[in-house]
N, C-alpha and C positions, 0 to 999 in steps of 0.2 A: 190538698195533700200536705200533711205535716212532715217536712223533710229535715227540719233543723236538728232534731234530737239524734239523728243517725249520721249527721254530717261528718265526713272523714272516714267512715267505715267503708271498706273496700266494696262490700255488697250492700251499702246503705240504701241505695235507690231500689234495689231488688226487694229488700225487706219491707220498705215502705209500700211498694206495690202490692206485696202479699198481704200486708196488714190492711190496706185500703180495700182490696178486692177479694177478701178471703171467701166471701159467700159465692161470688162468681167463679172463684178458683175451685170450689168443692162441687159445684153443680154438675160438671161433666163426669164425675166419678161413678154414680150409679149406672148410667147407660153404658159407660165403658166397661164396667164389670159384667153387665149383662152380655155385652158383645163378646167378651172372653168366653163366657159360658157357651154361647151359641157356636163359637169357633171350635171349641173343644168337642162339641157334639158331632162335628162333621166326620172326623176319622172313625168315631164309633158307629156312625150311620153307614159309612163305606164298608166297614168290617161286617156289619150285620147284613148288608145287601149282598156282598160277595159270598158270605157264608150261606145265605139263603139260596143264591143261584147255584151254588155247588151241590146242593141236595138234589137228588133225582126226583123226589116227590115232595116239594115244599108245601107248607100249610098256606092256603089262600088268605086266611085271616091275618097271618103275619105279613103277607104282602101288602094288604090294605093298610096295615099299621105303618109299614115302611113308607107308603105313599103319604100318609098323614104326617109322619115324622119329617119327610122332606119339605112339606109345605110349612110346618111349624118352624123348623130350623132356619130355612132361608128367608122366610118372612120376618122372623125375629132378628136376623142379621140386618135386614134392610131398615127396620124401624129403630132398633137400638143405635145403629150407625148414624142415622139421620139426627136422632136426638142428641147424641154425643157431640157431633160437630156443630149443631145448632148452639149448644151451650158454650162450646169452645170458641166459636167465632165471636160470640158476644163478649167473651173475655178479651180476646185480641183487639177488638174494636175499642173497648173501654181503655185498654192499656195505651193505645195510640192517642186517644183523646187526652188522657192525663199527661202523657209525655210531651205532646205538642203544646199543650197549655202551659205546663211548667217551664218548658224551654222558652216560650215567649215571655213569661213572667220574669224569668231570669235575665233575659235580654233587656227588659225594661229596667232592671235593677243594676245592671252592670255599669262599671265606671267607664268614662269616655276613654277610648283607646286601649281598653283592657283585653279586647278580643278581636277576632277576625270575622268580618261580616260573612265572608264566604264559608267559613267553618260553621257558623250558626245556621246558614241556609242548608248546608249539607246535612247537618243534624236533623233538620226539619224534613228533609226529603229522603235521601239515600239511606241514612242510618235508621230512620224510622221504618222503612220498608224491610231492612235486614232484621230488625227486631221482631217485626210481625212474622217474618218467615221463621225465625228461630223459635218463636212461641208455639209453633205447630207441634213440636215434640215434647211439650211440657208434660202432658199426661201419657203420651206414648211411652215414655221411659219406664214408669212403674208397670204399666199395662203389659209392655213387651216382656219385662222380666218375669212377671207372674205367668204369662202365657207360655213363655219358654220353659219355665220351671215345671209347669204341669205337663207340657208336651214331653220333656225329658223323662219325667217319672213314668208316663204312660209308655214311652218308647222302651224304658227299662223293663216294664212288665211284658212288653212284646218280644224284645230281643235279648234281654239280660244285660250283661256287662258291656255288650257292643255299643250301648248308648254313649259310652265314654268317647267314642270316635267323633261324632258330630260335636259333642261338647268341647272336645279338644280343638277342633277347627274354629269354633266360636271364640275360644280363649285366645288362640293365635291371632285371629282377626282383630279382636278387641285390643290386644297388646300393640299390634301394628298400627291401629287407628290412634291409640294413645300416643305413640311416638310421633305419628304424623301431625296430630293436633298441635304439638309444640311449635310447628312451623306455620300454623294457620294464622295466629295473631299477627305476627310480623308481616306476613304477606298481605293480609287484609288491611292492616294499617297503611302499608305502602300504597295499596290500591286506592283506599279511601282518601289518602293524602293527595294522590294524583287527581281524583275526581274533584276534590275540594278546590284544588288550585285551578283546574280548568274551568269549573263552574263559576268560581269567583272572578276570574279574568273575563269570562264570557259576559257575566252580568255587568261588569265595568264597561266592556266594549259596547254593549247594547245601550247603556245609559249615557255613554259619551260619544255616540256615533257621529253626531254633528261635528264635534271638535276634532275627532279622529279624521274625518273626511277633510276638514279644513287644513289640518296639519299634514295631510298626505301620509298619515301613518296607518290608515285602514288596512292596506295591503300587507305591510310588514307585520302588523299586529295579528292579522288573520293567519299568516304563516306561523307565527309564534303559538297561537291558540291551537292550530292543527298539529304542531309538534307536541304540544302538551297532551293532545288527544292520543297521539301515537304512543307517547310515554305511558299514559294512563292505561292503554290497552295492553302494553307490554307488562306493566305491573299486575294488571288483572289476570293476564295469562298465567303468571306464576301461581296466583291463588286458584285458578281453575284447574291447573295441573294437579294441585293437591286434592281438589274435589274429585277429579277422575280417579286418582289412586285410592281415595277414600271409597269411591263407588266400587272399585275392584275388591277392596277388603270387605265391603258390605255384602257383595254377592258371593264371596268365597264360601261362606257356610252353606248357602242355598245350592251352589253348584258342585261343591267338592264333597259335602257331607254324604249325599246319597251313594255315590260310587265307593267311597271309603267305608261306609257302614255295611253295604251289601258285600263288599270284598271280605269283611271279617265274619259275616253271617251267612256264608254261602250254603252251609249244610242244612240250615233251618228254613230256607226260603221256599215259599209257594205263592200262588196268586194272592190269597187272602193276606198272608203275612207281608208280602212285598208291598202291596198298594196301601195297606193299613199303616205299615211302617213309613212309607213314603209320605203319607198324609201327616203323620206325626212329625216327621222331619220338616215338612213344610211349615207346620205350626211352630216348630222350634226355631227354624232359621229365618223364615220370611219376616216376622216382626223385628227380629234382631238385625236383619239386613236393612230394613227400612230405618231402624233406629240408628244404625251405624252411618247410613247416608245422611241422617239428620244431625248427627253430632257436629260436623263442621258448621252447619247453619246455626245450631244452638250456640256454639262457641263464638261464632261471628256475631250473633245477636247479643251475647254477653259483652263482647268487646265494644259494640256500638252503644250498649247501655252504659258501659263505663265511660265512654266519651261524653255521653249526655250528662252523666253524674259529674264528670270533671267540669263541664260547662256550668252546671248548677252550683258547683262549689267555688266558682270564681268569686273573688272578693267583691262584694257589692259596693255600690256608691254610698258613701257616708255623707250626709248633709249636716255639717256642723254649725250651720247658721242658727241663730236664735232670734226669737221675738223679744223686743225690749220689754213688752208687757209681761212675758213669761219670766224674763230675767229679774225684773223688779218684784214680781209676785213671789219668786223663790228667795228673795232676800239676798241676791248676789251682790257681792261687795264691789263697788266701783273703785278702780285703782287710781283714776285721775280726777274725776268730777262726778257729781250727781246728775243724772239725766232727768229732766222734766218731760214727762210724756206728753204734756200739752204743747210744748214748744220744741220738742226734740227733732233732730234730723230724721229723714226717712231711713237712711242707711248709716250705720256707725261701724267703722273699721278701726280696730285698735291693735297696733303692733303685730300685724299679720304678715306671715311669710307664706307665699303660695308656691307650689311646685310639685314635681313628681319624684319618684324613686330614681336611683341612678341609672337604671336600665331603660328609662323612658326619656323622651326628648327634654333637653335643658331649656330653661326659659330664656337665657341670655346667650348669644353667640360670643365667640372670643375674638371676632374681627374688629370690634370697636365701633361698628357703624350703628348709628342711632336710627337709621332709616327703616329698618325692618326688625321684626321680632322683639319689639320693645315690651310687649306684654299686654297690648290693648285688648286683644281677644281673650287672652288668659284672664285679664282683670274682669271682663264681662262674665266669663265662665265661673270665676271665683265668686262673684256676687250672686250667681245662681246656685252655688253650692256644688258645682261640678268639679272643682279643682281642690284637692286636699291642701291643708296648710299645717305647718309644723308648729306654729305658735300664734298667739293672738286670738282675736275673736271678730266675728262678723255678725252684726245685729241689725234687725229692721224694726221699724216702728209698728208694722202690721205683720200678719202672717205671710211668710214668703212663699206660700204654696201656689199662688196665682200671680205670675209676673209676665207681662207682655215682653216677648223676646224676639229679636230678629237677628239671625246669624249673618255673618259676613257673606257667605254663599247662601242665597235664599233657599230655604227648604220648602218644597211644595210636593203634595202627593197627587197621584193621578186621579183627578176628579174635575168637577166643574169649578168655575171661578168662585161662585157663591159658596160651594162646599169648602174651598180652601180658606175663604175669609171667615166663615161662621165656625167651621170646625165642629166641635162637640158642644158649643155654646148655643143656648136657645135662640131662635131667630127673632130679631127685633128690627122691624122695618125702619124706624126712625134712626136708630143707631147705625144701621147698615148704610143708609143713605148718607149719613154724616161722614163716615169713613171713606165712602166712594168719592164724595166731593173733596175731602181733605187730601186724598192721595192722587187726585186728578185722573181717576180711572173712568170718569163718566164718558170722556171722548173715546177712550179705547173700547169701552163696552158698546158705544154707538156704532162702531165699525164692524162689530161681530154679528153675524146673522142670528145667533142664539143668545146674544147678550151675555149675561152673567151665568147662563147655563151652558156656555161653551166649555167643552172638555179640553184641558190644557195639556194632556199627555203626561207621560212619565217625566219627572223633573221639570215640568213646565216647558217642554220642548217646543210647544206652539207659541211661546211668548218670547219677546226680546229680553235682553238682560235687564233693562230698566223697568220693564213691565213686571218681571219677576220680583225685583226689589220692592216695587210699590205694592204689589199684591201681598208680599210678606209683611210689609209695614201695615197694610190695611187689616190683616189678621190680628196683629198686636194691638192696634187701636180699637178693634171691635171687642176685644176681651174686657169684661168688666173688672178693671183693676186700676189702682192708683199708682202703680209702679211699672215703668217700662225700661228695659235695658236694650239698647239698639247698637249693634256692632257694625259701624260703617255702612249704614243702610242706604245712604245717598250716593255711594261710590259709583254705581252703574248708570246714573242719570246724566243727561246733558244739562248744560248750564241753565237753560230756560226752565226745564221741568224741575231741576233741583231747587232753583230759587222759588218757584211757585209752591212746590210741596213743602219746602221748609217754612215759608210764610204761613201756609194754611194749617200746618201741623204744630210748628214750634214757635211761630211768631207771636208778637204781643197780643194779637187777637186770634191766635191759632186755636185749634181744637183742644190741645192739651192744656193750654193756658186757661181756657174756659172751664175745663174739667178740674183744674187744680191738681193735675197729676205730676208726679215726680218722674223725671226722665234722666237716664244716664246714657249719653250719646258718645260712643267711642268712635273717633274718626281721625284720619290723617289729614283731612282738609281743615284749613285754618280760617277760611273766609267768613265763617259764622261765629267766630269766637266772641265778638262783642255782644252778641245776643244771649250768651250763656250767663246764668246766675252764678255759677261756680265752675272753675276750671282746675283740672288735675293734669299736670304735664308729666308724662312718664319718660324716663331716660335710663337705659340699661337695666330695665326691669324694676326700677324703684321710682318713687315719686320725686321728681326734681323740684317741683314747686306747686303750690295750690293756693287758690284764693279767687277773688272777684277779678274780672278783666281790668277794671279801672286800676286796682292796686297792682296787679302783676305787670301791666303795661308800663308802669313808672319805675319798676325795679330793673336792675341790670341782670335779667335772667333769660330763660328760654323764651317765654312769651314776649318779652321786650324785643328780643332779636327777631322774632317772627313779625312783630308789628312794624319794625323798621323795614323789613323786606316787603311787607304788604304795602306800606306807604310808597315804597319805591315802585312797585308794580302797578298800583292802582288803588283807588279808594274803595272802601267797603260799600257794598250796594244792597244793604238790607232795607231799602226804602219800601214804602208801600206802593209806589207806582209800578205797574205791571208792564213787562216788556211787550214789544209789539207782537212777537210770535205767540205770546200767551193770550193776547186779545183775540187772535185768530182762533186759538183753542176754544175760548169761551163762545165765540160765534158759532162754532161747530156743534156745541151741545144742543142747540135747537134742532139739529137734524134728526134727533131721536128723542122726542119729548117724553114718551112713555116707555121706560125701560123695564116695565114689569114683565117678567118672562111668561111665556104661555104655558110653561110646565112647572112642576113643583121643584122643591129643593133636591129631590132625589136625582141620582146620577142619570144622565141621558145615554149612558153607554149601552150599546147593543151587543150582538154577538161578536166574538173575536173574528179577525180577518180570516182565519183558517177554518172557522166553524161551518160556514154554509156548504162548502164543497164536501166536507167530511160528513155532514148530516145526510147528504143524499146517498152516501154509500153505507150508512149505518145498518140499514135493514137488509140490504141485499148483498153486501160485501163488494169487493173489487178484486178481480183476479189479477189486474195489472200490478197491484201491490205485491202479490206473491212473486210475480216476475221480477219486479224491482228488487225484492229481497234476494231471490236466487241469483240475479245478475250481479248484485253487490258482493255476494260471497264467491261468485264464480260458478259457472255451470259444471265444471269438472268436480269441484268440491261438493256441490249438491248431489251429483250422480253418485259419488263415493258414499255420501251419507245414506242414500236410499239403498245402495247395495249392501252396506254393512248392517243396516237395520233388517233387511230381508234375511241376511245370513244369521243374524241373532234369532229371529223368529224360527228359522229352521232348526238351529242347533239347540234351542231350549225346549222344543216340543217333540222332535223325533226321538230323543232318548226315552220318552214315555212309551212310544210304540216299541222301542227296542226292549223295554222291560217286559212287554207282553210276550215277545219271542223268548226272552230268557225264562219267564215263568212257565211257558209251555214246555221248554226244554227241561226244566227241573222236574216236571211231572211225567216226562217221557222216559220209557225204559231204556231206550238206546238213543240218547241225544246226539245230534250231529257234531256239536262242539262242547268243550268243557266250560265249566263256570268261569274259569279264568279268562277265556276268550270273550265271553259276554261282558264280564266286568271290565276288561281292558278297553273294549270298544266303547262301553258306556262312559268310562273315565275320559277317553280321548275326545268324545263328543262334548263333554262338559268343559274340558280345557279349551277346546276350539271356541266354545261359546264365550269364555272369558276373553279370549283374544279378540273376538268380534266386538264385544262390548268396549274393550280398550280402544280399538280403531274407530268405533262409532263416536266415542267421547272425544277423542283427539280431533276428529273431523268437524264435529258440530260445536264443540266447546272451545277449541283453541283456534283452528284455522279459520273457520267461518266467522267467528266473533271478531277476530283481528281484521279480517278483510272487510266484512260488512260494516263493522263499527267505524273504521277509518273512512271508507268510501261515503257512507251516508252522512257522517259528520261533515266531511269536506263539501259535499253538495249543499247541505243546509247552511254551512258557514259562508260559502260563496254567494248564496242567495241573500243572506243577511248583509254581507258587506256591500252588495250591489243594490240593495233596496233604496228606494227614494226616501227623502227625509219625511215625506208625508206619512209613510208607513210607521215611522217611529213616533210621529205625532198622534196617530190614531190607534196605536196598539200599546197595551199594557206591557211594561217591562217584565212583569211576572209571567205573562202569557208566553213571550219569546224565551225567557229564561227556563220556563217549564219544558219547552221543546228540547233544550240543550242539557237539561238535568234529568227530569223525570222520564221523558220519552227515550232518551239515549240510555238511561239506566235500564229501562225495560228491554231495549234492544240488546244490551250487554248481558242481561241476567235472565229475565223471565222468558223472552222470546226463544233463545237457543234451548233453554230447559224445556219449554213447551214443545218445541219442534222435535227434540230428541225423544221426549216421553210419548208424543203422539205416534211417532214412527215405532217406538219401542212397544207400546200397547197394541197398535194395529197389527204389527207382525206377529206378536204373541197371541192375540185373540184369534187371528186367522189360523194359526197352528193349532190352538186349542179346539176350535170348531171342527177342524179336520180330525183331531184325535177323538172327539166325542162321536163322530160319525162311525167310528169303528165298532161301537157298541150296537148301533142299529142304523141301517141306512134309511129307515123310515123317519129318523129324526131330521134328515135333510129336508123333508117336506116342510118342516116348520121354519127353516132358514129364510126362505123368501118372505114369509110373514114377519119374522123377526127383523129382517133387513128393512122392510117397509115401515115397521113400527119405529125402529131406531131413526130412520130418515125423517119421519114426521116429528118425532120428539126433538131431535137436534135442530130441525128447521124452526120449530116453535121456540125452542130454547135460545137458539142463536139470534133470532130477531130481537130478543130482549137483552140477552147478555152482551151482545156487541154494542148496543146503545148504552147500556149501563157502564160498560168499561170506558167508553169514550167520555161519558158524562163524569165518570170518576176522575179521569185525567184532567178534564177541563175544570172540574170543581176545585182542584188544588191550585190553579193559577191565581185566583183572587187571594187565597191564603198566603202564597209566596209573595205576591205583590205587596200585600199589607205588611208582611214581615220585613221585607226590604225597606219599605217606606219608614217603618218604625225605627229600624236600625239607623237609617240616614238622618232622621230628625229627632233622635231620642232626647237631645238637650232641649229642643223647642217644646216637645210634648211634655217633658217633665216641668219645664218652666210654666207652661200654661195650665198645669194641673190636669192634663188630658189623659194621663196614664190609666186611671180606672176605666174610663170610657173606652180607651184603646184596647184594654184587656177584654172588656166585654164584647167589643166588636170582633176581636180575634176568636173568642169563644163561639160567636155566631158563625163565623167562617169555618171553624173546625167542624161544627155540627153539619153545616152544608156540605163540606168536603167528605163527610162520612156516609151520607145518605146513600149515594149511588154505590159505594164500595160495599156497604153492609147488605143492601138489596142484592147485589151480585153474588155475595156469599150465600145468601138465603136461597136464591134460585139454583145455585149449584147443589145445595143439599136436597132441594126438591128433585133435581135430576138424579142424584144418587139414589134417592128413595125409589123413583120410578124404575131405574135400571136394576136395582136389587130385587124389586118385585118381578121384573121380567125374568131374572135369573131364577127366582122361585118357581115361576111357571115352567121354565126349561127343566129344572130339577124334577118337578112333579111329572112332566111328560117323559123325561128320560127314565125315571124310576118305573113309571107305569109300563113303558115299552119293554124295559128289561125284564120286568116280572111277567108280563103277558106273553112275551116271545121267548122267555127263558134263554136270554143271551149268554154268550161266553162270559164266564166270571172274570177272566183276566181283562177282556176288553171293557166289560162293565166297570171294573175297578179303575182302569185307565181313564174312562170317560168321566166318572165321578171325581177322580183326582183332578182332572183338568177343569171340571166345573167349580172346584174349590176356589180357583183363582180366575175363572172365566168372568165372573161378575165384576171382579176388580179390574180386569183388563178391559171389559166392555165399558165400565164407568170411566176408566182412564182415557179411552178413545175419545168419548164425547167431551169429558172435562178438559183434557189437555188440548184437544182440537179447538174447543171453545176458548181456552186460554190462549191458544195460538192465534185464533181469530181476533180476540180482543187485544192481545199484546201486540199483534201486528198492526193494530190501530195506531201504534206509535209511528210505524213506518208510513201509514196512510196520512197521518198528520204532517210528517216531514215531506211527503210527496206533495200534499196539498199546499204546504208552505212554499215549496220550490216552484210550484206551477202557478200559484195565484198572486204571489207577491211581485209587484211590478218592479222591474229592473230599471235603474237609471241609465244603463248603457243603451246605446242606440246602434242597431246593426243594419239600418237601411242603407240604400245606395248613396254614397257620398257622405256618410256620417261616420265619424270616429274611426276612419280608416288610415290615419296618419300617425306614425310614431316618429317624432322629430329626432334629429341627431343628438348625440350625448351632450353637446355643448349648448343646445337650445334650452332656454332663451339666453343667448349670449349678449344681446343688446338691451332688451327691456323696453321695446316699443309697444305701446298699447293703443289701439285705435277702436273707437266705438262710433258707429254711424246710425243714428236714428233708431236706437235699440229700445224696445219695450219688452217687458216680461211680467209674468204673473205666476203666483204659486198655484199649482194645480191641485184639485181634489183627487183623492184616490178612489178607485172603484172597489177596493177591498178594505173597507173602513169598519172600525169598531163602532163608530157613530157617524153622524153626518160630518161633512168636511169641516175641519177646524181652520181652514184658510179664511182670510179676511174677506167678508162679504158685505156689501153696502146696499142700502136702499132696497128697491124692488127687484134689482137684477139678480139673476141666478148665478152669474159668473163672478169669481173673485175680481176685485179691482186690480188695476195694474200696480205692481210693486215698483216698477221702473217705467217711466214714460218718456219716450222719444229722447233718449240720452245720446248726445253727440259730443265726443270728447277725444282728444289726442294727448297721450302722456308720452313725452319724449324719453329716450334712453338716458338713464342716470338721474332723472328728475325726481324730486321729493315732493309728493303731492299729498295733501291732507284732505280728508272727507269729513265734513262736520254738518250738523243739523240737529234738530230736536229728536226725541225718541219717536221711532216709527217713520222717519223721513226717507228711509231707503238706503242708509249708509251700509248696513250689513248686507242688504240685498245686492248692492254694487259689488262687494267682495264675493258674494255667493255666485254672481254672474260670471266673474272671472275664473272661479274654481269649478264651474259647471254644476254647482249645487242648485242653481236656478237657470233654466234654459230660456233663451229669447223666444218670443212668439214665433210660431211656425211661419207666419207670413213674412217675417223679416229674414228668415233663414232660407226659405225655399224659393224666394223671388229671384229668378235667374237673371232678371233685367237689371239688378242692382248689385253693388259690391257686397261682399260678406259683411254682416253687421258688426262683428267683433273679430279683430285680428291681433295676434300677438307675434311680434317679429315677422310680420307679413304672412303668417299662416292662419287661415280661418279657424276660429275657435271651435266650430262645430265639427271640423275635420279631425281635431286632435283627440287621440285616445284618452279617455277620461282619467284613468288611473295614472297614466304617464304625466298628464297635465298637473295633477296634484302632487306628484313626486318631484316635478321640476320646479314648480312655483313654491317658494318657501313662505308659509303662512303661519302666523301665531294667533290662535283663537283667544277670545275673551276669557273663556273658562279653561284653565290649564288642564291637560289630560295626564293622569297618572295611572300606572298599573295597580293591581290590588295590593292591599297591605301585605308587607313581607317582601315585595320585590325590591331589588337593590337600587341604589342611586344610579349605578351604571346602566342597568336595564331600563330604567325610566329615562335616562338621558339619551341612550342609544339603543332603542328597541330592535334595530336591525343588526346590531352587533358588528358594525363595520368600522368603528373608530378604535383607535389605540388608546391605552390608558393615559398616555401623555397628552393626547388631544382632549380627552375628557377633563383632565386636570387643568389644561390651559383654558378651556371654556369656563369651568367653574371659577377659576381665578378671575377671568374677565368679568363675570357677573357677581363677584364678591361673595361667593358661596363656598369656596374651597376650604377656608378655615372651618366653616361649620361642618363640612363633610370630613375633613381631616381629623377632627377631634374624636371621631368615633373609631373604635378599635379596628373595625373591618374596612374603614375608608370607603372607597367606591362600592364595595360589596356589602356595606351596611344596609339593613332593611329600612324601607321607608313606610311609615304608617300615616294615617289621616292627620295625626297631630304633630308629625315631625316638622313640617314646614308651615309657617304662617301664610296667610293669603298673599302678602307681598312677596315672600320668598318663592311661593309657587309660581308667581308670574315671572320672577327673575329666572327661575329654573326653566320655565317654558321658553323664555327668550334665549337662554343658553342652549337649549335643544336646537333652536333655529340657527344659532351661530355654528354649532357643530355640524349641522346639515350643510351649511355653506362651506365649511372646511372640507368635508368629505367630497362635496361636489367639485370644489376647486382642485383637490388632490387627484380625483379620478379623471378629470379632464385636462390636467396640467401636462405639458409635454415632458416635464421632468418630475414625475411624482416622487422619485426617491429623495429629492432635495426638499428642504423646507422653504423654498422660495415661492410656494404657491400663493401665499398671502400677499405677494408683491405683484401678482398678475393683474391685468386690467380687465379680466373677463367680467361681464356684467351678469345680471339676472333680475329677478323680480321678487320683492319682499312685500308681503301683505300683512298688515298689523291691524287687529280688531280690538281696540280698547285694551291694549296690553299693559297699561299702567293704571287701570281703574282702581286698584286696591293698594296703591303705594302712595307715600307722601311726595312732596315736591322735590325733596333732595334726592330721593331714590329715583324719581322720574327723570331728573336731570342726568343722573348716572346712566340710566337706561338709554337715554338719547345719545349720550357720548359713546356708549357701546355700539349702538346702531350705526352711528356715523363712522365709527372706526372700522367695524367689521363688515359693513355693507356699503362702503363708500362708493363703489362702482355700480351698485344696484339701483334699479328703479324702485322707489319705495312709495307704496300707497298705504296710508295710515288712516284709520278711523279713530277719532279721538274727540272727547268732549273737554279735555284739558287744553283750552285754546291758547293759554299762555305759552305752552310748550311747542306750538306749531308756527309761531310767529316767524321763525327763521326758515320755514319751508319755502320751496320755490313757488309753489302755487297752493291755493286752497280752493276746494270745490264745496259750495254750500248747497245742500239739498233740502227739499221740502216736499212731502207727499210724493216721493218718487221722481221728482223733477230736479234738474240742475237749475238753480235760480241765480247763482252768481259764481264766477270764476275769476281769480286774479291773485296778485301777490298779497300775502296776508298782511305785510307791513303797510303796504299802500292802502289796502281796504280798511285797515284799522284807523288810519289817519282820516279817512273820510267820515268816520263816526256814524251818526244817525242816517247818513245817506247811503250806507252800505248794510246789507244783511249781515255780513260777517262782523262789521263794526258794532252792530246792535248786539250780536251774540257775545262779543268781547266785553262790551260794556255791562251786559247782564251778568257775565261771569266774574267781573271785577278783575280781569287780567290786564 
């Protein structure tokens, strides 16, 4: 789709769609024109039949002709209607394909930090559905105008100037709708903004659930998400109120025009004139009523289309990098020197200034600290062409389109290990084995039951931090390229693994040396500086010095100062001898000699966790789902809805019977009542029908949506927050996000609409069937046959449509997952040159997501055709009975008039009931989600039944007695368990083995060991993310295995435990882009601004926040904070929690003496300084000692030089405690100590 020429035009995207799909746009016109012709024939047929019946001796041949005319007209309506919507649905499906594809392409072109991920996801889901709904009235607009004009002209021929009355009502309704439409855009934008904000936060919560649980923020964040849901429903209620008023305006012509017209034409009325005129009025008002109801949807679709256009018009990323070969071939003038391509550097940067516009994050903070935000990551992004520069040039010796890149936070998509390494690159076994060995992943693969075919989950949730980094590095090494840019890729590794990976990848005999590749390694670690060929030291966003290590170490500069400090702390250890722990690693590789997977590179993912239970109910339905829906909205609300629907059916059909009495009175010589009496009653019935419609809309569109939407969301959110970590390991982020976006959108929009329309059509069709019986009671004989036919049709139809609708919902999950993954890793995908392949993959997913939806539309049109043919049979039978029995002309006219809309009502019952059945599948999915997802909470006797006092834990005593634990497989998995499985055993191995340890109050204890040794599992045990084996908990002959301040861990309420223990995860948690600094610092909104400021000052970030105009309320985006600053911010959140806890438990909270109290607590730290340099880490240690001086501190760290002054160190290996002691004393022992060996390997 060529969009560039119309860029900036308000309706540019609409014009491009018309230009692209002009053939598909014109195809529905012929069948729609034929449908108008058949509709116009209906009043003429009614007039002919009523006139025929009024004759005392009618001609039989004319009667036979009328029977043939009935068959021709009503079969023509059915066929032309089916053809029209067939062509129209093809158009709508193509529009969605184009828009989704173009939105995805625009996302791949966008600049980093230029948009909101949640906004883009909303465009792909909610906005796209609104556009499809708005497209329904594209051809109905002109067709309704033509049909209304023809009907008005024929009404003029029938009644004369009186036809102005209904036209006047139409004009008044149109003007009223025009005024109302002015409020539609703002209300819908407010609603969509609320949806966007909630969905964005929910996606963040799903992706960050482990860190949220560790931080104790899962509960408070869930309350925040629920409040966003309530606010979203309130904003949606304003939009739905406008829809209800629009519906009233739409039905005004249809309900008010007949009594108003007949009031002015009382003197010329008889049975033939009355029912013929009534049919013309129906043709005049009914299409306009439907059009008026569709106008808000059409305007809403245009608003959503404009949102997509605005996204497409976002400034794309401009890659200003140049190839040196291209530069010289173009004869570009060299300002400083001639470049020899045979001996040139791989990357050449000349006088370049990198940065963003003023409204984006600054590169350099004003606090003067060199420790964070120096520009290392920015420098990497600039080399990739992701950061704009105001002057200078960046050139490479080869094409920069394929660069091996590793982000500081590893980007991984939900797939197998091999899929993440290979990506879109052709599989090469030799190269693959090389990178597996170089990144030391062989041992990790040997411990996995499925090897490299193990699915790692969304964001690699099944892997440790070090494994994620090495997997990301392996992908960069696998890419066939001579240039790699690596951003702090070794920060998450322990000392042993870091040393081994560095030697095997970057060392003198490393993989990259053998390949002759150029590597730019940005890092805060200085231990490997001597091995670098060239060093660039950044300070305050500029190059402080650059050159070879030998030269820089002799100058009085930044590197020289580092070398002095390094020599003081320990000698460099880049020797070729391998540490003892690494020898053990090599020994383990023999445990799995053949790592060739038993299955191919294709993903091993199976059905989603919620799919099996839903599949069982697809064909037969589930009445409990309806009970859940009615219960969520309230039984009284449901009863009111049924009552108002029945009242509507009575008040819209009885007036037709009333007209037969009126027509008989006009032909009577001495009528019992005047025409005014009949006209007044007729008008009163129509006004009461409008009131019933208003009350029905308020009940089902306002009250029920707010109550059901809030209750169902809260239940699903509670299930999500309480789910085990294995659920997030085994489930796509897109699958769960789809529940909280697409399914809830159905519950808010399509489900109440389908419910209302089902009741609407059912009550109306029952009334119409009763009216048709007035013509001939013999017609009632066909009703049981008709009912049986409809039953079998809908049963056959529902078995298919219900499955297709659920398949439609499920088919969109992979599309959303892929879209989210692309947004998260866009810099990596662009660097690797994977964007064309990624776009092609998106196109395949779009096609897959369209199949079920398109088939569902097609079987709906098959149903319409069947039902319209049934109506044709009824029309033929009704006409035959009327002719043969010479029925009363008034009742025959009333019957045929009811038949005009009976087919539509009949189709509406099955279609809307089917839509109700399929859209309620969203509730079925939520119900299945709530019932099948395993909760981590335990409600057995003696489990989690204790909520300690507010001061707990006030001492910080931790006792572990022979504790063993393993990660469990989940029974509701998307694939087989991703837990670590070894050898031939079917059970995962123990993550912790027989741990016995006592940590005294106020003690500072460090946990160290190589990757996978059980360090994080130890913290997970204390936070009840990992439960002890049942045998150690339920053995009543022993003491409880884990106690905190003398309370058994298994007795403590899980949520309370995580709120009382202050934990800082390795991966900092942040709310979606656009959330303020204060909201991220204090999600519970319990701290004062002064406390927030004090905390930010403590972590040296207040100056960075203060320089923004909004201060604490300034928005935070993905690029606002560097990785080091994010870890500082996360530590500040922990400090603030300690402040709030101390204030809430202090005997004098009104005073600021709470930080002088001696109350203790427990602080858990998981690699909190992995992304900062040593100077910043020292500052973090000072903050921890000052703010948590009375706390028991348990810290996992691979920065061993920073834990030397801890009270004790616990060394772990394969889930066991192998050494405990004072770190200084163990260091002195050297090779005789496991900790001493780790320190020596780390060069600390």
